[in-house]
N, C-alpha and C positions, 0 to 999 in steps of 0.2 A: 449656642444654637445659631448656626449661620443661616439666615433668612436673606434671600434676594429678591422677594416679590417687590413689585413696585405698588406704592401708595399713591393714589391721585387724591390730592387735597383740594377740594372745590371751595372757593371763597366767593360768595355772592357780596357785591360791593355797590353801595348806593350812597353817594355823598359822605364817605368815611375818610376823606383825605387827611384829617387830623389823626387817626388812629391806625390806618392801614400800614405805615412803615413798621411799627411795634409789632404787629401781627405777623408781617413777612420776615422781620428780623428773628422772631422766635422760630419759624419754620426754618429758616437756613441754618439756625443754631442746634437743630436736632440731631440726637446721638445716632438715630436711624437714618442712614443716607439715602436709601432708595425711595425717593419721593419725586412727585411733580406737583406743581401748583398750577391750577386753572383758575384765574381770577376773571369773574363774569361782571364786567362794568355795566350795571343795570340802569343805563341812561343817567348817570350822574351828571350834575350841574356844577359841581366844584372841581378840584384838582385831582379827584380819585383817579380818573383814566390816566392822567399823565404820570401820576405816581406809579401807578401799575406799570406802565410801559417802561419807566425807568428801571425798575426792579427786573423786568424782563430782559433788558439789555444787559443787565449785571449778572444775572443767573440764567444759564441755558434751561434749567429745570422749570422756569416759570413762563407761562403763556397768559396771554390776555385775550378776552372776547369783548368786544363792545356791542351792546344790544340796546334798543328802546326799553324805557321802563316799563316792567311787567310784574313787578313784585318778586319776593324772595323765592317762592316756589318755582317760577318760571326761570328765574336765574340759575337756581340749582339744578333743574332739569337740563338746561342749555349746557352747563358745565358738565353734568354726567355724559351727555352725548358726546362731548369732546375728550373726555378722559380715556387714558390708556392703561391705567392700572388694574391689576387683578383685586386690589382692595381700594375701597371709596372711604373718605373721611370728608367731612364738612367742618369749616371753621368760619365764624362770623368775623368779618373783617375788622371789627372793633374789639375783638378779643385777643387773647394770646396763650401759648402753649409753653410749659416749661421744657427744658431740653430733652427730658425723657419720655415726653408725652406720647410720641408715636411708637417708640420702642415698647413701651408697657402693653399698647394695644396689640401690635403684631405678635409680640412674644407669647402673650396669653391666648391669642388665637390659634397659633401653631400647638402651644402646649396642650390645650384643651380640645383641639379639632373642633373649634367653634366657627359659626358663620358670622356671629356678631360678637365683638369684644368691645366692652364699655367700662367707663368708670365714673366716679363722681366728679365734681366740680367745686370751685369755690367762686362765690359771688361778692365782687369787689365794688363797694359803694364810694361815692365821691368824697365823703368825709374820712375815709380811711378805714371803715369798718369793714369786716370780712367775715362771711358765713359760709362755712364748709357744709358740703351735702355729699357724705357725711364724714368721710375720712376715718372709718373705724379700722380699715386695714384688711376686713374680711374678704374672702373670695366666695362666690356664689355660682355654682353651675346651674344652668336653666336649660332644661331639656323640654322638647316639644312645645306646648302650649304655656309653659310655666314662665317663660320669658315675657309672653304677651300678657298673661295675668299680672305679673309683677309691674309691667309698664302701665296698665290700666288702673291698678290699684294706687299707683303713686307713692307706695310707702317708703322706697328707697331708689326705685328706678325713674329719674327724671324724663319728661317727655322730649327734651332737646335732642336734636340729631347730632349736634356739634361736639359731643363728648363720646362718640361711637365710632367704631370701624366696621365696615360691613363688605361682606364677600360681593363682588360685583354682580353675580348671577341673581341675586335676591331682587335686583331692580327691574328684571324683565317683566314687562307689562305695566310697570307703574305709570309710565306717561298716559296710557289710555285710561287708567283708573283715577288718577288723582284730579280733584277739582282745584286748578291753580288760581282760581279767584278767591280762595280763602286765604286770609292774611294773619289770622290769630288762630292758634292751636294747629297750624298746618304741620308742625313738627310731629305732633301726636299722631296725626292722620298718616304720614309717611312711616313713622315707626311703627304703628299697627300692621301696615301692610308688610313690611320687613321682617317683624318679629314673627308673624304668622308663617312666613315662607322658611324661615330659619329653622334647621333641625335641632340646633343647640346655640346657646350663647353663654358668654362667660362675663362675670362682672367682678371688678376688683375695686374695693371701696378705698381709692385714693383720689387726690384732687389736684392733678397737674394742669387742668383746664381753668383759665381765669376768664370768668364771665364778668364783663365791665358793664355797670351800670352808670349812666351818664344822662344828662339832660338830652332828651330827644329819643332814649331808648324806648322800647316797646312798654316798659314798666312806668314810663313817666309821661307819655303822650296823652293829649286830650281825648276825651270820650268820643267815639265815632261809631259808625254804623258796623264796622269789623269787630271792634271790641265788643260791642253789644251781641251781635248775632252770630258770629262765627263760631263760638265755642259751642253753642247749642246745635248749630248746623253739623258741626263735626260729630257730635255724640249721635245725632239722628242717622249720619252717614254709618258710623260703626255699628249702630244697633240693627240697621238694615242689612249689614254685610256678615255679621259675626256668626260663628258656629255656636251651638248650645252651650259649649264649655266656658263661653265668655259673655254670654247673654246677661247673666245676673249681675256681673260687676259693672257691665256698661248701663244695664238698666238703672241701677242704683246711682250711678254717676248723673244720668238724665234727671232723675227725680230730684237730686240735690240742685241741680241746675234750674229745674223748674221752680223749686222752693225759693232760691234766690232771686229769680226774675219776678215772681208773683209778689214778692215782699219788698222789692227795691224801691227806695225812696226817689221821688221825682223832684230832687234838688238841683238838677241840671239838665240841660237839653231836653225839655219835656217833649218836644216834637218827636224826637228819637226813642225817649223811654216809654211814653205812654202806650204806643202800640206794641212794643215789647212786653210790657207789664200785662196788658191784657191777653196777649198770646199765649204767655206762659201760665197766667191763672186759668185760662180755658183749658189748655191741655193738661194741667194739673187735675182739674175737676174731672176731666175725661179719664184719666189715669188712676184716680183715687181708689175706686173699688178694687182694681187689681193690685194696688199697692197694699190695701188692707187686708185683702183675702190670700194673695199668692205668698209663697214663702220666700220670695226673692230679697224682701226688705226687712230688716229687723224692727224690733219695737221702737227703738228710738226714732228710726226714719219713717215709720208709720205714724208716730205721734206728730213729729214735725209736719208731715204732709197733711194730716188732718187739721191741724192747728192753723197752718198757712192757708188752707183752702177756706176754712170756716171764719177765721179771724186774722186776716193777713196783717192788718194795722198793729194789732197786738203782738204779733209774732215779730214784726219789724222792730217794734220798741223794745222788746226784751232782748233781741238779738244785738241791738245797737248798745245797750248796757253791758251785754256780755263782751262785746269787742272793746268797749272802752276800759273794763275792769281787766281784761286780759291783755289788751294793747297788741292783739294779734294783727291788726290792720295797720300798725305804725312801723312796723319792722323796717320797711324800705323808704320811709320817707326822707326825702333829700335834705 
């Protein structure tokens, strides 16, 4: 299959001088050669900008944009405005791709006439542990709303935008819809918009994308306002925007978030967590009757909601024991 379409790879870059060369080297080594890279230096204070310029001098396919710091969403949108390709891919500058990463995406997009082509990834931890999501080799065709449902259910489609290839036309109108102040779960918000607009998507469960976890990654940073409030802000946005086919899955997502917030322990940053816990408890109480009476939530979620509303301290205690027994919360400890 002779494909000549240009893929624009957008890399938001903020203080990643240590990792950026590996990322760019992996793109330069791609078996699919019709690519360009747009690096958006988002106000870095280390050598990120200089390294990016060095690669731009070496490779005619690499361009660099420097802008004041505005967060990853604003950096990606700026890169998108500068991109020339028929297809758009995003890579985080501290991650890297195996040589066939772009080729798999564009080949599947053409073979299945898809607007979105995506695959799994592997999470690489500093101690050498690797977790694959999920590497079964299966191929799944997602027509209409199915891709969006799979994304929101999260059973195999991860919310990241960095392991996906998008037809450029899908992004029309996104800049006027996206809240770029959101720093956590912004990938889910963008993917929701794009999957809703796609006529079909194709997923191959292989893992050429290396997602690197290191000190300072979003998975290891200290608790802050975005980590606390942004996930539920995103779900509220989705709930207010969604068609009826997606309402139930988004509503269940919201209720699980409200339960987690209502029963969250105040073991750190009480100034931040106390108002959040009060707000989620209040909203869970307001929604409890609907949860119990409507058909959107199953028996397990109904029970959890009632328990967390009536006796949140008891729920939190039992849940903590569950986490300790299953060790589900220790998987990514440094």
